[in-house]
Structures are given as structure tokens and as C-alpha cells.
C-alpha positions as CSV (number, residue, x, y, z in Angstrom):
1,M,0.0,0.0,0.0
2,E,1.3,3.5,-0.9
3,S,1.5,6.2,1.7
4,Y,0.4,9.7,0.9
5,S,1.3,13.0,2.5
6,I,-1.1,15.9,2.3
7,I,0.3,19.4,2.1
8,D,-2.0,22.2,3.2
9,R,-1.1,25.1,1.0
10,S,-2.7,27.7,3.3
11,T,-0.6,26.4,6.3
12,V,2.6,26.5,4.2
13,A,1.7,30.0,2.8
14,K,1.1,31.4,6.3
15,D,4.5,30.1,7.5
16,W,6.3,31.4,4.4
17,H,4.5,34.8,4.5
18,A,5.6,35.1,8.2
19,R,9.2,34.6,7.0
20,G,8.8,37.2,4.1
21,F,8.2,34.8,1.2
22,S,5.4,34.6,-1.3
23,C,3.7,31.2,-2.0
24,G,2.3,30.1,-5.3
25,V,1.4,26.7,-6.8
26,W,3.2,25.5,-10.0
27,I,1.9,22.6,-12.0
28,D,4.3,20.9,-14.5
29,H,3.8,18.1,-17.0
30,A,6.1,15.0,-17.0
31,G,9.5,15.9,-18.5
32,R,9.2,19.7,-17.8
33,E,12.5,21.3,-16.9
34,W,13.4,24.7,-15.5
35,R,17.1,24.9,-16.5
36,D,19.9,27.1,-15.0
37,T,17.7,29.5,-13.1
38,I,19.6,32.2,-11.1
39,P,17.4,33.8,-8.5
40,E,17.8,37.4,-7.7
41,M,16.1,36.8,-4.3
42,D,16.1,33.9,-1.9
43,E,13.5,31.3,-3.0
44,M,11.6,28.5,-1.4
45,F,10.4,25.2,-3.0
46,M,8.2,22.4,-1.7
47,V,6.9,19.3,-3.6
48,M,3.1,18.8,-3.1
49,S,2.8,15.8,-5.5
50,G,4.8,14.1,-8.2
51,E,8.5,13.4,-8.5
52,L,10.9,16.3,-9.0
53,E,14.7,16.6,-9.1
54,L,16.5,19.7,-8.0
55,E,20.1,20.3,-9.0
56,I,21.8,23.0,-7.0
57,A,25.4,23.7,-5.9
58,G,26.6,20.7,-8.0
59,E,24.3,18.3,-6.1
60,R,21.2,16.5,-7.3
61,I,18.4,15.8,-4.9
62,Q,14.9,14.3,-5.1
63,P,13.0,16.1,-2.4
64,S,10.1,14.1,-0.8
65,V,6.6,15.5,-0.6
66,G,6.6,18.2,2.2
67,E,10.4,18.9,2.2
68,E,11.1,22.6,2.2
69,I,14.1,23.7,0.1
70,H,15.7,27.1,0.6
71,I,17.6,28.4,-2.4
72,P,19.9,31.4,-1.7
73,S,19.9,34.3,-4.1
74,G,22.6,34.0,-6.8
75,S,22.7,30.1,-6.6
76,P,22.0,28.6,-10.0
77,Y,19.6,25.7,-10.0
78,T,17.6,23.4,-12.3
79,I,14.3,21.7,-11.5
80,R,13.1,18.7,-13.5
81,N,9.9,16.7,-13.4
82,I,11.4,13.2,-13.5
83,G,8.2,11.4,-12.8
84,G,5.8,10.0,-15.4
85,T,2.9,12.2,-14.1
86,T,2.1,15.9,-13.5
87,A,4.0,17.4,-10.5
88,R,2.6,20.1,-8.3
89,W,4.9,22.2,-6.1
90,L,4.9,25.3,-4.1
91,Y,7.3,28.2,-5.0
92,G,8.0,31.4,-3.1
93,Q,10.4,34.4,-3.5
94,K,11.7,36.6,-0.7
95,R,9.6,39.7,-1.0
96,T,12.5,42.1,-0.6
97,P,15.9,41.6,-2.4
98,S,18.6,40.0,-0.4
99,A,22.2,41.2,-0.2
100,P,24.1,41.4,-3.5
101,L,24.1,38.2,-5.5
102,Q,26.8,35.8,-4.4
103,P,26.5,32.2,-5.3
104,I,27.1,29.9,-2.4
105,N,27.5,26.1,-2.3
106,S,24.9,25.2,0.2
107,F,21.1,25.0,0.6
108,R,18.8,24.0,3.4
109,I,16.2,21.3,3.5
110,R,13.4,21.3,6.1
111,I,10.6,18.8,6.6
112,H,7.3,20.7,6.9
113,S,5.1,19.6,9.7
114,P,1.6,20.8,10.4
115,L,1.3,23.4,13.1
């Protein structure tokens, strides 16, 4: 039997807004790729459903549903839908620009738990 995680967008949005981030839903078909994005502001990313791969700082990860990924400004990244189905994910940008763009070689992963 498969297990399912349910992500409540409004709960995540409330948390992200409190930390100064927007929160929107992206829906990508199988095979979709966002290549070599360089954010001007810090960004957040969380898989709601589907199977995505994130390549950042020379490392490839496949975040689980509910994992929160923080992408620092200036850090190039690529997101790929590697599953055979549609993927849904939350995306947010810091609402005010960060310090000058300086790529760094780290990122944070946090498991989102309901409040």
C-alpha cells in the first residue's frame, strides 16, 4: 500500500509569509525542466505531489513531498519533473531583495510539519 502526504497550501503559505516569502502553486507536466535559473532573491520550494529533481550547488536531490528547500539568491539551479505524471509544487520568493548576488555552495532542507 502506498502512503500519501497531504500538504495544506494555506498552512505553508502562512508560514512562508511570516518569513517574508510569497507562496504560489506550480503545475508541471512530465518531463518539464526549468534549467539554469539564477534567482535574484532567496527562494523556497516544496513538492506537493509528483516526482521532482533539484540540481543546486553541484548536487542532485529528489525532495520528498513536504520537504522545504531554501535556495539562496545567486545560486544557479535546475528543477526537473522526472516522474511520469504531473507534478505540483509550491514556490516562493523573498519579497525584498537580499544582499548582493553571491552564489554559495549550500542550501537548506526542512521537513514541513503541520502546526
